[in-house]
C-alpha positions, 0 to 999 in steps of 0.5 A: 362436948360436941356441938349440935352441928357435929352431932348431926355431921356424925349421924350423916357420916355413920351411914357411909359403910352402907353405901361403900360397896356400890360406891366403889363399883361406880368408882371403877366404872363397873356399874351401868356399863354392862350387866352385873352379877352379885354373889354372897359367900359364907365359906371359902368354897363359896368364895372360890365358886363365885370367883370361878363363875365371875371369870367368864360370865360376861358381866361386871361382878361383885362378890360379898363375903359375910363376917367371919374367919375363913381358913384357906386350904388353897389360894382363892384364885380369879383368872379372867381375860374378860374386860369386866371389873370385879369387886370383892368386899367383906364384913357383911353382917347378915346371911343375905349380904344385904347392902345395908349391913356392910360393917367396916367397924365390926370383926371383919372378914378374915381370909386366913392362909393358915401360914401355908398358902397365899390368900388371894390371887387375881389376874384381871387384865384390862378390867377394874379390881376393888378390894374392900373390908377384908383382912388377909392374914397368915398368907405364905408364898415361896420360891420367889413368888411375891405377895403372900397376902394378895397379888393383883396381876394387872388391873385397869383401875384399882381401888384398895380400901378399908383392908387389913394385912397382917402376918403374911410372909414370902420367901425365896430369891427376889421375893417382893412384897410380903403382904401385897403386890399390884401391877396395873395401869390407868388409876389407883385409889389406895386408902384407909388400909392397915399393914402390920407384921408382914415379912418379905425378902425384898419389900416387907409390906406393899409394892404398887407398880402402875404403868401410867395414870394417877395414883392416890395413896392416902390415910394408910398405916404401914408399920412393923413390917420386915424386909430381909434386904436392907437396900429395899424398904420394909414398908412401901415401894411405889414404882412405874410410870404413874404419878403418885399423890401420897398424903396422910400416911404413916410408914413407920418402924419398918426398917432394921438398922441401916434400912428404910421404910419407904421407896419411890421410883416414880413421879410423886407428890407427898403432903402431910405424911409421917415417914420414918426413913426414905430409901436413898436414891428414891425419886425426888418429889414435891414434898410438904408437911412431911413428918418423921416422928413416933406416931404415938399409938394408943397403948391398948394393953399387953399383947394388944396391937392397936393403931389408934392415935393416943392423946398428944400424938403429933399426927392429930390434925396434921394430914392433908385436908385437900386429898384427891381421889374418892372423898371418904368420910370414915376411917378404918374403924368406921369413925368420922374423918375430919373430926375437929375440922382436919384429917389425921395422918394414918388409917385411924382418926383420933376421936376422944368424944365419940365411941364407935356406937355413937355415944358421947363421953361426958 
C-alpha cells in the first residue's frame, strides 16, 4: 500500500492534464508574444474552418478538439506563411473545450483517414507547432508522398506529445514514414507518443529531420510498424544537423528478418532505451543503459492491443531519470511518472497500486 506522501504526490500530479495545453503553448514561445486566438471544434468541418482561419489571422493560434471520432473525407490542412505558432490539441471532454476538461486518459480525439486520405498536413515555416492528445489513424498517402498520419513541413520548434498513431500507410516509390514525417529546425520535444501498426515503403513509423538545435526524444513506444525496404528502419529514423537526446524509448518489433528498428544519421546521445535492432551504418553516439529485450507488455486479451508493462518487465524503473526537455509528470494514460522513484521505459508507466481513477488496490 502507498505511503501518505505517495498519495499526496499522486493528487498533485493528477491535475497535470488540465494545464498541459497552455504549458505546451508556453514551451513553443506562443504565449505572451502576440495576440492569441483559441478555437473549439466539434466536427471535421469545424476543425478545417479553424485551421483555415488560423492561417492568416496574425495571431498565435490554439485549436482544441473535443473527444470523439472524426471521419475525414479530405486531409485537414494548414498552410501558412505567418511567423506565428499553432497548437492543435484533442481529448477535451466538454462542448466548450474548457481548459480544465483536457482528459488524456479518456477515449481521445480520433482523426480517422478512413484508409483513404492523410489525416493532417501542416506547412508552417518559421513558426512553432504542437500536437497534443490526438489519435491519428487509418491515414493513407500514395504516389511517394510521406506521412499518412501527419506531415509537418517546416516548424521552428515542434512539440509532439501524448499522441497515438496507428494503421497509417504510405505507398509509392521512396515514400517515407508510414505514420509521421516532420521537417524542422531549432528545437524538438517528442515525448509520450505511441506508434503501432503503421506501414511505409522506406520507414514504417516516424521520420524526424531537423536542421539544427537540440531535440528531446523520450518515453515513446514505437512497436509493430512495418517497412517494405529492409535497408531502412521499421520504427524510427532521426536525421539532420540536430543534436538528438534519446532516452527511455521502446523501439521494438518493427523489423522483418534482416531489417532494423532504429536508425540515426545525426549527432545523438542515447540513455536508457529498449531498441531491438539498430540499422547498420547509423551514426555512433554516446550510449548507456541501452537494452535490447522483449518489453513484456501486459496481455489485455484476445484482439486487444495494450502497451502497459506487465509484472516483471525489465523496463520497469530502467529509464533515464535525468531527462531533458519539458518535465512531464504523467504518462500517456494519465498515470504519474516516476512511480516508485524512477521512470520506466516507454509511453506507459507501470503502476499496480493505483487505478486510473485514483483508487488504491488492497
